[in-house]
C-alpha positions, -999 to 999 in steps of 0.1 A, spaced: 0 0 0 14 34 -10 12 67 8 -20 75 -10 -44 48 -23 -36 53 -60 -11 26 -71 -15 31 -109 17 34 -130 6 69 -142 2 81 -106 35 66 -95 52 87 -122 34 119 -111 54 146 -92 50 143 -54 74 171 -46 88 199 -67 115 222 -54 119 250 -79 150 264 -62 170 232 -70 149 221 -100 143 189 -80 113 168 -90 105 137 -68 79 113 -82 56 92 -61 75 61 -72 107 76 -59 91 88 -27 77 53 -20 110 36 -28 132 59 -7 108 62 23 105 24 24 142 19 22 149 45 49 122 29 71 138 -5 67 172 10 76 157 25 108 143 -9 117 176 -26 110 193 -2 134 169 -14 162 144 15 162 111 3 175 75 16 177 75 50 195 112 57 192 123 91 179 142 103 148 154 139 146 154 157 113 172 190 106 171 197 69 163 229 50 132 230 27 141 201 4 124 170 -8 147 149 13 130 162 45 97 148 34 113 115 24 127 110 59 95 122 75 75 96 55 100 69 65 94 76 101 56 80 97 53 46 80 75 30 107 55 38 138 81 63 149 80 98 163 99 124 143 110 158 155 118 182 126 141 209 140 146 244 129 176 250 107 181 284 124 188 270 158 223 272 173 241 241 185 231 247 222 195 249 213 197 218 190 216 199 218 188 206 242 160 194 219 180 163 208 184 153 244 148 162 254 132 142 225 154 112 231 163 109 194 180 76 185 190 88 151 196 123 136 194 131 99 209 164 87 224 180 56 256 197 46 241 230 58 232 218 92 260 193 99 283 217 118 256 229 143 243 193 147 278 180 151 285 203 181 250 195 195 257 157 193 286 159 217 262 159 247 238 133 232 254 99 236 219 82 232 220 89 194 231 57 178 240 72 144 239 103 123 231 106 86 234 133 60 213 136 29 243 151 11 278 138 3 294 117 30 316 138 54 336 130 84 314 116 112 283 115 89 270 85 69 253 92 36 217 83 42 210 70 7 242 49 5 232 34 39 196 26 28 203 16 -8 206 -21 -2 172 -24 15 139 -34 -2 117 -7 -16 86 -26 -5 66 -16 25 74 -33 58 46 -58 66 24 -48 95 37 -12 94 20 12 119 14 49 118 39 72 134 36 108 143 54 141 144 66 154 177 74 191 170 89 216 193 75 251 201 95 281 190 106 288 225 94 324 225 83 321 262 111 298 275 127 265 266 110 248 235 86 221 244 79 189 224 42 185 216 35 148 219 2 132 208 -5 95 215 3 71 187 -29 56 173 -17 20 168 -34 21 133 -20 2 104 -2 24 78 -17 41 59 -43 50 85 -70 77 88 -64 113 95 -87 139 110 -67 167 94 -71 151 59 -108 148 63 -110 185 73 -89 196 44 -110 177 20 -143 190 33 -133 226 39 -109 233 10 -114 206 -16 -80 189 -12 -78 161 -38 -56 141 -61 -56 168 -87 -44 196 -64 -11 216 -67 -1 228 -32 24 256 -29 42 257 5 61 289 12 70 284 49 96 263 66 87 226 69 100 224 105 67 240 116 36 220 122 11 235 97 34 235 66 47 199 73 12 185 80 -4 202 50 23 189 27 20 153 40 -18 156 39 -15 165 2 6 134 -3 -20 112 14 -45 124 -12 -21 121 -42 -16 158 -50 16 176 -59 36 197 -34 56 227 -46 81 237 -19 97 272 -17 131 274 0 120 307 15 91 331 10 96 359 -15 64 378 -26 73 380 -63 86 345 -64 54 333 -47 32 350 -73 54 337 -102 52 301 -89 15 303 -83 11 313 -119 36 289 -135 25 258 -116 -12 266 -118 -14 263 -80 -48 254 -66 -41 255 -28 -16 272 -5 -12 281 31 2 314 42 5 337 72 -7 374 74 28 388 70 30 371 36 -2 388 26 11 421 38 44 417 18 25 409 -14 1 439 -8 30 462 -4 41 455 -40 31 480 -66 -4 473 -78 6 473 -115 32 446 -106 7 425 -88 -18 427 -117 7 410 -140 2 375 -124 -26 351 -133 -38 336 -100 -71 322 -114 -61 286 -106 -62 292 -68 -92 275 -52 -82 280 -16 -56 303 0 -56 293 37 -41 313 65 -35 309 102 -7 313 128 -15 349 137 -46 372 136 -50 390 102 -58 427 103 -92 433 89 -81 458 63 -55 434 50 -80 405 48 -104 428 29 -77 438 4 -67 401 -2 -104 392 -8 -107 421 -33 -75 410 -51 -79 372 -51 -116 368 -47 -136 346 -22 -108 320 -19 -92 333 14 -99 309 42 -89 311 78 -85 286 106 -74 286 142 -56 256 157 -22 248 173 5 222 170 -12 206 201 -42 196 179 -66 202 208 -91 221 186 -98 234 151 -119 263 140 -126 274 105 -138 305 88 -149 306 52 -147 338 31 -185 341 34 -184 336 71 -156 361 75 -174 388 55 -204 383 78 -182 383 109 -151 404 101 -121 396 123 -134 362 133 -113 330 131 -144 309 127 -165 283 145 -153 251 161 -152 219 141 -130 200 166 -133 206 203 -159 227 222 -147 263 227 -151 279 262 -140 314 273 -129 315 309 -123 346 330 -95 351 355 -114 330 381 -118 301 357 -155 307 352 -174 310 318 -172 345 306 -203 362 291 -208 363 254 -186 391 239 -163 392 270 -126 384 266 -110 355 284 -87 326 280 -97 302 252 -101 266 262 -111 235 243 -131 207 257 -133 172 242 -106 180 217 -74 162 208 -52 149 235 -16 160 239 12 164 264 44 184 266 72 158 264 91 155 297 73 184 312 43 173 334 41 206 351 38 225 318 12 200 306 -9 204 338 -6 242 336 -25 243 303 -53 220 315 -80 230 340 -98 208 365 -123 197 339 -95 185 316 -100 214 291 -68 227 274 -56 260 262 -30 274 239 -28 305 260 -47 328 237 -72 355 247 -105 360 228 -142 361 229 -173 345 213 -202 362 196 -238 351 199 -234 328 169 -204 310 183 -177 327 162 -144 332 179 -124 364 178 -87 364 189 -75 393 210 -39 383 218 -17 359 235 -19 362 273 18 365 277 20 396 255 -8 415 272 2 450 284 -10 461 318 -7 499 321 -21 515 352 -42 484 359 -58 484 324 -53 454 301 -41 464 266 -39 439 238 -11 448 214 -27 433 184 -52 461 181 -26 488 176 -5 465 154 -35 459 131 -39 496 127 -2 506 123 5 479 97 -20 496 73 0 529 73 16 532 39 51 538 53 51 507 75 65 473 64 63 455 98 54 464 134 54 450 169 37 466 198 50 458 233 49 470 269 79 488 282 87 500 317 70 531 331 77 542 366 42 555 372 20 530 353 41 499 354 41 496 316 35 519 287 28 510 251 56 512 225 56 504 188 87 491 172 84 497 134 102 485 103 97 510 75 95 503 38 121 530 33 143 533 64 156 566 53 124 584 61 126 576 99 121 608 119 105 624 149 79 638 126 70 603 113 69 590 148 43 616 157 24 609 125 22 571 133 10 578 168 -17 602 155 -26 577 128 -32 550 155 -52 574 177 -74 583 148 -88 547 150 -82 535 186 -86 549 221 -55 567 233 -47 542 260 -44 514 233 -19 534 212 18 538 215 33 566 234 65 563 215 78 546 183 113 531 177 124 524 142 144 492 133 158 480 100 142 446 106 121 430 132 131 395 146 106 373 128 109 336 120 105 326 84 69 316 91 61 351 100 59 346 138 75 374 157 101 369 184 84 395 205 101 382 237 135 393 223 122 428 218 107 430 252 138 416 268 158 446 254 136 472 271 133 453 304 170 447 308 181 456 343 146 455 358 141 430 386 104 426 380 78 431 354 43 443 359 29 424 329 
């Protein structure tokens, strides 16, 4: 049985993965053969059901080959960020208990240093030419059969958080014990919501070491579609690829929308995007004006969902739903949504509180029982730590992450509101709103702004941005000052390392009123 149910010769010769940056095309026949051989290699090394394989490879077809080898072997696999330093890698390798690590020429140095403190790792492989201390993965697996291992069971990813609020945590869900290939709740959702099918062409612009890009690519494979992988996001390249490959589906984050919308309108109009059936976004709230502009440009194909790596819930918002409920991330399809106040009681409709899911997917943070318990209440409901509210129809609106809330003079201020306004200013390329020390109020609101043209930074522009924000929001929600930066510390997925910015301003303070 192959990854998807279609075993016809024509399908096996179809492209499973295309990587334009390297002109690499991997067919289903090749994906089946290599993933089976690597799976047999893992078994020959003594890896057994529930063991862990660590993968640290840039956006290449080889990453998906190794992930499928682990998935069809009943193994956990932790895909690690290629941007981590050796100390960070070493911590995760030890924490996840990896028995084997697979890297590339690009990641070998950092991994090599990280492995010094990880004696539990039995072997290390590179997907590139053999180098000192690294075995070539394909040479090592070449002698094994390309046929599937009899009785193979489904594995699972065990991915690590970005660590923006402390040490990264491995999100671990129970293995199902299902025979491979098994069923997938996510695949069913993607089919029903967005029309995923065998004919689809899926464009993935984000790093595959994050949950959503990896899972959407592998879900595409389970259905027999083609995945086009970008090595990194570039707005013009994205539009070109969408046109050239007649892309039908893609997943993005709001910062990608913003970067494309900042392009000159005449340049954007050059690209034919009529093949796109569903452009799906998540990971961060999308400012309402940005969403409206995207709908005007691409038409009613912009879908939104709210979920986490933890898999404890899933909400979806169609273009029609969003137009009727601007700013919403949708209604729940997996897990019952509850909004709890500071006392842990149900908040009234329309009131902000911590978002909890009941009867959703089960998970734990690997090796951290205390952290796992901290995100569950007495009823067993779990939270991702986000703040939001429900309307009368059950649509959820995100306000912010609890950890980024600003408390100024006892008033709760959610930075996303000011960020959503400031990003629409024509001079602004990127923005983060944070709380900084204030002797009187504990915290005050500051905006850190990346300009489209850094040369225009000035006191006059700072005043203009503050006035622009105050024209749309109450004064207390708006920045009292603006700092200009050449670039904000964002991950390739678009997620902001807001903690790094806050740490700069709070250096030397023994406590934080946040």
